[in-house]
C-alpha positions as CSV (number, residue, x, y, z in Angstrom):
1,M,58.4,-11.8,-38.1
2,E,62.1,-11.1,-38.0
3,K,63.9,-11.1,-34.7
4,V,66.2,-8.3,-33.7
5,K,69.5,-9.1,-32.0
6,H,71.8,-6.8,-30.2
7,G,75.6,-6.8,-30.5
8,R,78.1,-7.4,-33.2
9,R,77.4,-9.4,-36.3
10,K,79.4,-12.4,-37.0
11,G,80.9,-13.0,-40.4
12,Q,79.3,-15.1,-43.0
13,A,80.3,-18.6,-43.6
14,R,82.8,-18.9,-46.4
15,N,80.7,-21.2,-48.4
16,S,77.6,-19.0,-48.1
17,P,76.6,-17.0,-51.1
18,V,77.2,-13.2,-51.1
19,G,74.5,-10.9,-52.4
20,S,70.9,-10.0,-51.6
21,R,69.0,-11.9,-48.9
22,T,66.7,-14.6,-50.2
23,S,63.8,-16.3,-48.6
24,K,64.2,-19.3,-46.5
25,A,62.6,-21.5,-49.1
26,S,65.1,-20.4,-51.7
27,L,68.2,-21.1,-49.6
28,P,69.9,-24.4,-49.5
29,P,69.7,-26.3,-46.2
30,V,72.2,-24.9,-43.7
31,Q,73.9,-27.0,-41.1
32,G,75.8,-26.0,-38.0
33,S,75.3,-22.7,-36.1
34,M,73.4,-20.8,-38.8
35,L,70.0,-22.0,-37.3
36,L,68.7,-21.1,-33.8
37,P,67.1,-23.8,-31.7
38,D,63.7,-22.5,-32.6
39,G,64.4,-22.8,-36.3
40,T,65.2,-19.1,-37.1
41,D,67.9,-18.6,-39.7
42,L,70.5,-16.1,-38.6
43,R,70.8,-14.8,-42.1
44,Q,67.2,-13.5,-42.0
45,V,67.8,-11.5,-38.8
46,T,68.4,-7.7,-38.8
47,V,71.0,-6.6,-36.3
48,L,70.7,-3.0,-34.9
49,S,73.3,-1.1,-32.9
50,K,72.6,0.1,-29.4
51,S,72.3,3.7,-30.4
52,D,69.8,2.9,-33.2
53,W,67.8,0.8,-30.8
54,S,67.8,3.6,-28.2
55,R,66.8,6.2,-30.8
56,I,63.9,4.1,-32.0
57,A,62.8,3.3,-28.4
58,A,63.1,7.0,-27.5
59,Q,61.1,8.0,-30.6
60,L,58.3,5.5,-29.7
61,E,58.2,6.6,-26.0
62,R,58.5,10.3,-26.6
63,K,54.7,11.0,-26.2
64,Q,54.6,9.1,-22.9
65,R,57.6,11.0,-21.6
66,E,56.2,14.3,-22.6
67,E,52.8,13.5,-20.9
68,E,54.7,12.4,-17.8
69,A,56.8,15.6,-17.8
70,I,53.6,17.7,-18.2
71,R,51.9,15.8,-15.3
72,K,54.9,16.2,-13.0
73,R,55.1,20.0,-13.8
74,R,51.4,20.4,-13.1
75,E,51.6,18.4,-9.8
76,A,54.6,20.5,-8.8
77,K,52.8,23.7,-9.6
78,E,49.7,22.5,-7.6
79,A,51.9,21.4,-4.7
80,L,53.6,24.8,-4.7
81,H,50.2,26.6,-4.9
82,K,48.9,24.6,-1.9
83,E,52.1,25.3,0.1
84,T,51.8,29.0,-0.7
85,K,48.2,29.0,0.5
86,E,49.1,27.2,3.7
87,I,51.8,29.7,4.4
88,V,49.7,32.8,3.6
89,K,46.4,31.7,5.2
90,N,47.7,32.6,8.8
91,W,49.1,36.0,7.9
92,S,47.2,38.8,9.6
93,N,48.6,41.7,7.6
94,T,46.8,40.7,4.4
95,I,43.4,41.7,3.2
96,A,42.2,38.0,3.2
97,G,43.7,37.6,6.7
98,Q,42.0,40.7,8.0
99,R,38.7,39.5,6.5
100,L,39.1,36.1,8.0
101,K,40.0,37.7,11.4
102,K,36.8,39.8,11.2
103,L,34.7,36.8,10.3
104,E,36.1,34.8,13.2
105,A,35.5,37.7,15.6
106,R,31.9,38.0,14.3
107,K,31.4,34.3,14.7
108,I,32.6,34.4,18.3
109,R,30.4,37.4,19.0
110,E,27.3,35.7,17.4
111,E,28.1,32.5,19.4
112,K,28.2,34.5,22.6
113,E,25.0,36.4,21.8
114,E,23.3,33.1,20.9
115,A,24.5,31.6,24.2
116,E,23.1,34.6,26.1
117,R,19.8,34.2,24.2
118,V,19.7,30.5,25.0
119,Q,20.3,31.3,28.7
120,I,17.5,33.9,28.6
121,D,15.2,31.4,26.9
122,I,16.0,28.8,29.5
123,E,15.3,31.3,32.3
124,E,12.1,32.4,30.6
125,A,11.1,28.7,30.2
126,K,11.8,28.1,33.9
127,Y,9.8,31.2,34.9
128,Q,6.9,30.2,32.6
129,A,7.0,26.6,34.0
130,Q,6.9,28.0,37.5
131,K,4.0,30.2,36.6
132,R,2.2,27.3,35.0
133,K,2.9,25.2,38.0
134,E,1.5,27.9,40.3
135,A,-1.5,28.3,38.1
136,I,-2.1,24.6,38.0
137,E,-1.8,24.4,41.8
138,K,-4.2,27.3,42.2
139,A,-6.6,25.7,39.8
140,K,-6.3,22.4,41.6
141,T,-7.0,24.1,44.9
142,L,-10.0,25.9,43.5
143,Q,-11.2,22.7,41.9
144,Y,-10.7,20.9,45.2
145,Y,-12.7,23.6,47.0
146,Q,-15.5,23.1,44.5
147,T,-16.0,19.4,45.2
148,D,-19.3,18.5,46.9
149,R,-17.7,17.2,50.0
150,V,-15.5,20.3,50.6
151,K,-18.4,22.6,49.7
152,G,-20.6,20.7,52.2
153,F,-17.8,21.0,54.8
154,H,-17.5,24.7,54.1
155,G,-21.2,25.0,54.4
156,A,-20.9,23.3,57.9
157,L,-18.1,25.8,58.6
158,M,-20.3,28.7,57.7
159,L,-23.0,27.2,59.9
160,T,-20.5,27.0,62.7
161,E,-19.6,30.7,62.1
162,V,-23.3,31.5,62.1
163,L,-23.7,29.7,65.4
164,K,-20.7,31.5,66.8
165,E,-22.2,34.8,65.6
166,R,-25.5,33.9,67.1
167,E,-23.9,33.1,70.4
168,A,-22.0,36.4,70.2
169,Q,-25.3,38.2,69.5
170,I,-27.0,36.5,72.4
171,E,-24.0,37.4,74.6
172,L,-24.2,41.0,73.3
173,K,-27.9,41.0,74.1
174,K,-27.4,39.8,77.6
175,K,-24.7,42.4,78.1
176,R,-27.0,45.1,76.8
177,E,-29.7,44.0,79.2
178,E,-27.2,44.0,82.1
179,A,-26.0,47.5,81.0
180,G,-29.6,48.6,80.9
181,K,-30.0,47.8,84.7
182,G,-27.7,50.8,85.5
183,K,-24.6,48.9,86.7
184,D,-21.4,50.3,85.3
185,K,-23.1,51.7,82.3
186,E,-20.1,53.5,81.0
187,L,-17.9,50.4,81.3
188,L,-20.6,48.3,79.8
189,M,-21.2,50.7,77.0
190,R,-17.4,50.7,76.2
191,A,-17.4,46.9,76.3
192,L,-20.5,47.0,74.1
193,R,-18.9,49.3,71.6
194,E,-15.8,47.1,71.5
195,M,-18.0,44.0,71.0
196,E,-19.9,45.8,68.3
197,E,-16.6,46.8,66.6
198,A,-15.5,43.2,66.9
199,V,-18.7,42.0,65.5
200,L,-18.5,44.5,62.7
201,A,-14.9,43.4,62.0
202,D,-16.0,39.8,61.9
203,Q,-18.8,40.7,59.6
204,E,-16.4,42.6,57.4
205,K,-14.1,39.6,57.3
206,A,-17.0,37.4,56.6
207,M,-18.1,39.7,53.7
208,Q,-14.5,39.7,52.4
209,R,-14.4,35.9,52.5
210,L,-17.8,35.9,50.8
211,K,-16.5,38.2,48.1
212,E,-13.5,36.0,47.6
213,R,-15.7,33.0,47.3
214,K,-17.9,34.9,44.8
215,D,-14.8,35.8,42.8
216,I,-13.6,32.2,42.9
217,S,-17.1,31.1,41.9
218,E,-17.1,33.5,39.0
219,F,-13.6,32.3,37.9
220,Q,-14.8,28.7,38.1
221,K,-17.9,29.5,36.1
222,Q,-15.7,31.2,33.5
223,Q,-13.6,28.0,33.5
224,V,-16.7,25.9,33.1
225,L,-17.8,28.1,30.2
226,E,-14.4,27.8,28.6
227,H,-14.4,24.1,29.1
228,I,-17.9,23.9,27.5
229,Q,-16.7,26.0,24.6
230,Q,-13.6,23.8,24.2
231,A,-15.9,20.8,24.4
232,E,-18.1,22.2,21.6
233,I,-15.0,23.0,19.5
234,D,-13.7,19.4,20.1
235,K,-17.2,18.1,19.2
236,I,-17.2,20.1,15.9
237,Q,-13.7,18.9,15.2
238,D,-14.8,15.3,15.9
239,V,-17.8,15.8,13.5
240,R,-15.5,17.2,10.8
241,E,-13.0,14.4,11.3
242,G,-16.0,11.9,11.1
243,Q,-17.1,13.6,7.9
244,E,-13.6,13.5,6.4
245,L,-13.4,9.8,7.4
246,K,-16.8,9.2,5.9
247,R,-15.8,10.9,2.7
248,S,-12.6,8.9,2.7
249,V,-14.6,5.7,3.2
250,D,-17.1,6.7,0.5
251,H,-14.2,7.5,-1.8
252,Y,-12.6,4.1,-1.0
253,N,-16.0,2.4,-1.6
254,A,-16.4,4.3,-4.9
255,E,-12.9,3.3,-6.0
256,R,-13.5,-0.3,-5.0
257,A,-16.8,-0.3,-6.8
258,K,-15.1,1.2,-9.8
259,I,-12.4,-1.5,-9.7
260,E,-15.1,-4.2,-9.3
261,R,-16.9,-2.7,-12.4
262,I,-13.7,-2.7,-14.3
263,R,-13.1,-6.3,-13.3
264,L,-16.7,-7.2,-14.2
265,G,-16.2,-5.5,-17.6
266,E,-13.0,-7.4,-18.2
267,K,-14.8,-10.6,-17.3
268,Q,-17.7,-9.7,-19.6
269,D,-15.3,-8.7,-22.4
270,L,-13.4,-12.0,-21.9
271,M,-16.7,-14.0,-22.0
272,K,-17.7,-12.0,-25.1
273,S,-14.4,-12.8,-26.8
274,H,-14.7,-16.4,-25.8
275,L,-18.2,-16.6,-27.2
276,K,-17.1,-14.8,-30.3
277,T,-14.2,-17.3,-30.7
278,V,-16.6,-20.2,-30.2
279,A,-19.0,-18.6,-32.8
280,D,-16.1,-18.0,-35.2
281,R,-15.1,-21.6,-34.7
282,D,-18.6,-22.8,-35.4
283,L,-18.7,-20.5,-38.5
284,I,-15.3,-21.8,-39.7
285,R,-16.5,-25.4,-39.2
286,A,-19.7,-24.7,-41.0
287,A,-17.8,-23.0,-43.8
288,Q,-15.4,-25.9,-44.0
289,Q,-18.3,-28.4,-44.0
290,Q,-20.0,-26.4,-46.7
291,Q,-16.8,-26.2,-48.7
292,E,-16.3,-29.9,-48.4
293,E,-19.9,-30.5,-49.5
294,E,-19.4,-28.1,-52.4
295,E,-16.1,-29.9,-53.4
296,E,-17.8,-33.3,-53.1
297,E,-20.7,-32.0,-55.2
298,E,-18.2,-30.7,-57.8
299,I,-16.5,-34.1,-57.7
300,R,-19.8,-35.8,-58.2
301,I,-20.7,-33.4,-61.0
302,F,-17.3,-33.9,-62.6
303,A,-17.6,-37.7,-62.3
304,A,-21.1,-37.7,-63.7
305,A,-20.0,-35.4,-66.5
306,K,-17.0,-37.6,-67.2
307,K,-19.2,-40.7,-67.2
308,K,-21.7,-38.9,-69.5
309,M,-18.9,-37.8,-71.8
310,T,-17.5,-41.3,-71.9
311,K,-21.0,-42.6,-72.8
312,L,-21.4,-40.0,-75.4
313,R,-17.9,-40.6,-76.8
314,R,-18.6,-44.4,-77.0
315,A,-22.0,-43.7,-78.6
316,R,-20.3,-41.3,-81.0
317,E,-17.6,-43.9,-81.8
318,R,-20.2,-46.6,-82.4
319,E,-22.2,-44.2,-84.6
320,L,-19.0,-43.3,-86.6
321,W,-18.0,-46.9,-86.9
322,Q,-21.5,-47.8,-88.0
323,Q,-21.4,-45.0,-90.5
324,K,-18.1,-46.0,-91.8
325,Q,-19.2,-49.7,-91.9
326,D,-22.3,-48.7,-93.8
327,H,-20.1,-46.5,-96.1
328,V,-17.8,-49.4,-96.6
329,N,-20.6,-51.8,-97.3
330,N,-22.1,-49.2,-99.7
331,M,-18.7,-48.9,-101.4
332,V,-18.3,-52.6,-101.5
333,N,-21.7,-53.0,-103.0
334,E,-21.0,-50.2,-105.5
335,L,-17.7,-51.7,-106.4
336,D,-19.3,-55.1,-106.7
337,S,-21.8,-53.6,-109.0
338,Q,-19.1,-51.8,-110.9
339,L,-17.1,-55.0,-111.1
340,K,-20.0,-56.8,-112.3
341,A,-20.5,-54.0,-114.9
342,K,-16.9,-53.7,-115.7
343,K,-15.1,-56.9,-115.4
344,D,-12.1,-56.1,-117.6
345,D,-9.7,-53.8,-115.8
346,E,-11.8,-53.1,-112.9
347,D,-9.9,-55.4,-110.5
348,D,-6.8,-53.3,-110.4
349,R,-8.8,-50.2,-110.0
350,I,-10.9,-51.8,-107.2
351,A,-7.8,-53.1,-105.4
352,K,-6.2,-49.7,-105.6
353,A,-9.4,-48.0,-104.4
354,V,-9.7,-50.5,-101.6
355,A,-6.1,-50.1,-100.6
356,E,-6.4,-46.3,-100.6
357,R,-9.6,-46.6,-98.6
358,E,-8.1,-49.0,-96.2
359,A,-5.0,-46.7,-95.9
360,H,-7.3,-43.7,-95.4
361,R,-9.3,-45.7,-92.9
362,E,-6.2,-46.8,-91.0
363,K,-5.0,-43.3,-91.0
364,E,-8.2,-42.1,-89.6
365,M,-8.2,-44.9,-87.0
366,K,-4.6,-44.0,-86.1
367,E,-5.5,-40.3,-85.8
368,K,-8.5,-41.2,-83.8
369,E,-6.4,-43.4,-81.5
370,E,-3.9,-40.6,-81.2
371,R,-6.7,-38.2,-80.3
372,L,-8.1,-40.7,-77.9
373,Q,-4.7,-41.2,-76.3
374,E,-4.2,-37.4,-76.2
375,D,-7.6,-37.0,-74.6
376,L,-6.8,-39.7,-72.1
377,R,-3.4,-38.1,-71.4
378,Q,-5.1,-34.6,-71.0
379,I,-7.7,-36.2,-68.7
380,S,-5.0,-37.9,-66.7
381,I,-3.0,-34.7,-66.5
382,H,-6.1,-32.8,-65.5
383,R,-7.0,-35.5,-63.0
384,D,-3.4,-35.4,-61.5
385,Q,-3.6,-31.6,-61.4
386,Q,-7.0,-31.8,-59.7
387,M,-5.7,-34.4,-57.3
388,K,-2.6,-32.4,-56.6
389,Q,-4.6,-29.2,-56.2
390,K,-7.0,-31.1,-54.0
391,E,-4.1,-32.4,-51.9
392,Q,-2.6,-28.9,-51.8
393,E,-5.9,-27.5,-50.7
394,E,-6.3,-30.3,-48.1
395,R,-2.8,-29.6,-46.8
396,E,-3.6,-25.8,-46.7
397,E,-6.9,-26.6,-45.0
398,R,-5.2,-28.9,-42.5
399,R,-2.5,-26.3,-42.0
400,R,-5.2,-23.6,-41.4
401,E,-7.1,-26.0,-39.1
402,L,-3.9,-26.7,-37.2
403,E,-3.2,-23.0,-36.9
404,A,-6.8,-22.4,-35.8
405,L,-6.4,-25.3,-33.4
406,H,-3.1,-23.9,-32.1
407,L,-4.7,-20.5,-31.8
408,K,-7.7,-22.0,-30.0
409,M,-5.4,-24.0,-27.7
410,E,-3.3,-20.9,-27.0
411,A,-6.5,-18.9,-26.4
412,D,-7.8,-21.6,-24.1
413,R,-4.4,-21.8,-22.3
414,L,-4.3,-18.0,-21.9
415,F,-7.9,-18.1,-20.7
416,A,-7.1,-20.9,-18.3
417,T,-4.0,-19.0,-17.1
418,K,-5.9,-15.9,-16.6
419,Q,-8.7,-17.8,-14.8
420,E,-6.0,-19.5,-12.7
421,Q,-4.4,-16.2,-11.9
422,K,-7.8,-14.7,-11.0
423,M,-8.6,-17.7,-8.8
424,Q,-5.1,-17.5,-7.3
425,Q,-5.7,-13.8,-6.7
426,I,-9.1,-14.5,-5.2
427,R,-7.7,-17.2,-3.0
428,Q,-4.8,-14.9,-2.0
429,E,-7.3,-12.1,-1.2
430,A,-9.5,-14.5,0.8
431,H,-6.3,-15.7,2.6
432,N,-5.3,-12.1,3.3
433,L,-8.8,-11.3,4.4
434,R,-8.8,-14.2,6.8
435,E,-5.4,-13.3,8.1
436,F,-6.6,-9.7,8.4
437,H,-9.8,-10.8,10.3
438,G,-7.7,-13.1,12.5
439,K,-5.3,-10.3,13.1
440,Q,-8.2,-8.0,13.9
441,I,-9.7,-10.6,16.3
442,V,-6.4,-11.0,18.1
443,E,-5.9,-7.3,18.2
444,R,-9.4,-6.8,19.5
445,Q,-8.9,-9.4,22.2
446,D,-5.5,-7.9,23.1
447,K,-7.2,-4.5,23.0
448,D,-10.0,-5.7,25.3
449,L,-7.5,-7.3,27.6
450,V,-5.4,-4.1,27.6
451,E,-8.5,-2.0,28.2
452,R,-9.7,-4.3,31.0
453,A,-6.2,-4.1,32.6
454,E,-6.2,-0.3,32.1
455,Q,-9.7,-0.1,33.6
456,L,-8.6,-2.2,36.6
457,E,-5.5,-0.2,36.9
458,M,-7.5,3.0,36.7
459,D,-10.0,1.7,39.3
460,K,-7.0,0.9,41.5
461,K,-5.6,4.3,41.0
462,N,-9.0,5.9,41.6
463,I,-9.3,3.9,44.8
464,D,-5.8,5.0,45.8
465,L,-6.6,8.6,44.8
466,L,-9.8,8.4,46.8
467,A,-7.9,7.2,49.8
468,V,-5.3,10.0,49.4
469,E,-8.2,12.5,49.0
470,E,-9.9,11.1,52.0
471,Q,-6.7,11.4,54.0
472,Q,-6.1,15.0,52.8
473,F,-9.7,15.9,53.5
474,Q,-9.6,14.4,57.0
475,E,-6.3,16.3,57.7
476,Y,-7.8,19.5,56.4
477,A,-11.1,19.0,58.3
478,G,-9.1,18.0,61.5
479,R,-7.1,21.2,61.3
480,V,-10.3,23.3,60.7
481,I,-12.1,21.5,63.6
482,N,-9.2,22.0,66.0
483,H,-9.0,25.7,65.0
484,C,-12.7,26.1,65.6
485,K,-12.4,24.3,68.9
486,E,-9.7,26.6,70.0
487,G,-11.9,29.5,68.9
488,G,-14.8,28.2,71.1
489,R,-17.1,27.4,68.2
490,N,-19.7,24.6,68.0
491,V,-17.9,21.9,65.9
492,Y,-20.8,19.4,65.7
493,P,-21.8,20.5,62.1
494,L,-18.1,20.2,61.1
495,Q,-17.8,16.8,62.7
496,K,-20.9,15.6,61.0
497,A,-19.7,17.0,57.6
498,A,-16.3,15.5,58.1
499,R,-17.4,11.9,58.7
500,E,-15.7,9.2,56.6
501,G,-17.0,8.2,53.2
502,H,-17.6,9.9,49.9
503,G,-21.0,10.5,48.3
504,G,-22.8,12.3,51.0
505,G,-25.4,9.6,51.4
506,H,-26.9,8.0,54.5
507,G,-25.7,4.5,53.6
508,P,-22.9,2.5,55.1
509,V,-19.3,3.0,54.0
510,F,-18.0,0.5,51.3
511,E,-14.4,-0.1,52.0
512,G,-13.8,-2.1,48.8
513,K,-15.1,0.8,46.7
514,G,-12.7,3.5,48.0
515,G,-14.8,4.3,51.1
516,I,-17.9,5.5,49.1
517,R,-21.0,6.2,51.2
518,P,-24.0,5.6,48.8
519,S,-27.4,7.2,48.8
520,Y,-30.6,5.0,48.6
521,L,-33.5,6.7,46.9
522,T,-37.2,5.7,47.0
523,M,-38.8,4.1,44.0
524,D,-41.3,6.9,43.4
525,R,-41.5,10.1,41.5
526,G,-40.1,12.0,44.4
527,G,-36.9,10.0,44.4
528,I,-35.9,11.3,47.9
529,E,-33.2,9.7,49.9
530,L,-34.4,7.2,52.5
531,P,-33.9,8.3,56.1
532,N,-31.4,6.9,58.5
533,Y,-33.7,6.8,61.5
534,Q,-36.6,4.5,62.5
535,K,-40.0,5.4,63.7
536,A,-43.3,3.7,64.4
537,S,-44.2,3.4,60.7
538,T,-41.1,1.3,60.2
539,E,-42.2,-1.2,62.8
540,E,-45.7,-1.3,61.2
541,V,-44.1,-2.0,57.7
542,K,-42.0,-4.7,59.2
543,Y,-44.9,-6.4,60.9
544,A,-47.0,-6.1,57.7
545,H,-44.4,-7.8,55.5
546,V,-42.6,-10.1,58.0
547,G,-45.5,-11.0,60.2
548,K,-43.5,-11.0,63.4
549,S,-43.5,-8.9,66.5
550,S,-42.0,-5.5,66.3
551,N,-39.3,-6.6,68.7
552,T,-37.4,-8.3,65.9
553,T,-33.9,-7.0,65.2
554,K,-34.1,-7.6,61.5
555,R,-34.5,-4.7,59.1
556,L,-36.6,-4.4,56.0
557,G,-34.8,-3.3,52.8
558,F,-32.3,-0.5,53.3
559,V,-33.9,1.0,56.4
560,W,-31.6,1.3,59.4
């Protein structure tokens, strides 16, 4: 490649030839400054002027400059467009500005309306929460009033009111009797009427309270019915969920059984293919053995035939030699007789005939030897061909056996690999199953511990709730008893109903069980509660079972 140098050209050396440039090989060796340090000959360098170099460079870079100019114009146009959009977007006297202003106003109005709706929703939620809270408190109150203990206390309160009413009626009766004696009849009648009005007012209030209680009872009955219906619905849903779960389990079991059937089918197919391979191998071995036996039989037949042919050939040769010998002997005898008959010139003729016969015999022997050699050569060639063919067949047979052996080894390897994979999968599944069972056991133990802790915590909370309920009941009962005392009523039934302990039984109060007062029933069909008093029969039972005097302080069973 020629190098291009800038600047002025230097003149040629005086001794240098003038004319067309020649190749470096055709120039004589040049010494001095005509060669550059890298071996370049200055006479082979083309020197361009600066203007030509600039023109060529400009021609080569024209496309890049045009693309750069187009890119700059496009960027300038886009920048101008963006700047114009930035300037125009805030103008309010344009159609786009007015539309944008309307959209912003609409957005602000919608946000304000949404905030108002949110505030209304919050207030509605608070109102509904308050209503729910009031309804829950009312339901709790009604539910509290429907407990056995409160109902019993209210029954005692009603008994107190009945006793008060009875006392008032007795007082009224006494006043009537006094009025009937004629003392201050008018005053007494007025007082009697006032008392009757008060009694009627009290009766009306009692009827009103009874009506309210009936309404509350009806409401609670309705709630009970609703709860029963909801329980029935929940039960139906549970049944449906159980059926869905059962269907899912059945589907899972069916899919698992299907997978097991597929796996069993694969195992059976693999066993069938293995048995088929073994049978094919046995058939191949049997065929090979049969082929070898057939080949050995052919070899034996060929050897026997060859031996027989050799024997026949030798016999035939002996027979021919004997025939020829007999013929020679006959000829000799005939010649001898002829010689004897013709003794003159028969010697030459005999010698000539003998020579001809000997030559003919030698020729026949030579041809016979050649035929024998040719037969031996053909036999050798045939034997070599048979041996080569046998070797080729043996090689092919060994090759086929090796291929079959390789195929068998590959099939055994694949079978062993599949069996190993299956065993590995079975071991992995068993390991996963053990881990799953262990995890289930740990989860069950943790669950039992959690349930036990939850049960203990629930029992503790129930005891605390029972204590709180006992406190609330005692406060409520105390207020009612005080109010009744202030009203001059008989509070003995209320005090008896307000005694400590839940359950309503006659047994002792168990402090460790939340203050429960149990009931002890008799072991008979009646199942009535045992009394809390003692009588003569109790002493008799004690004496019959204990055998001591009735003055003992011990008690029998749960009698107190």
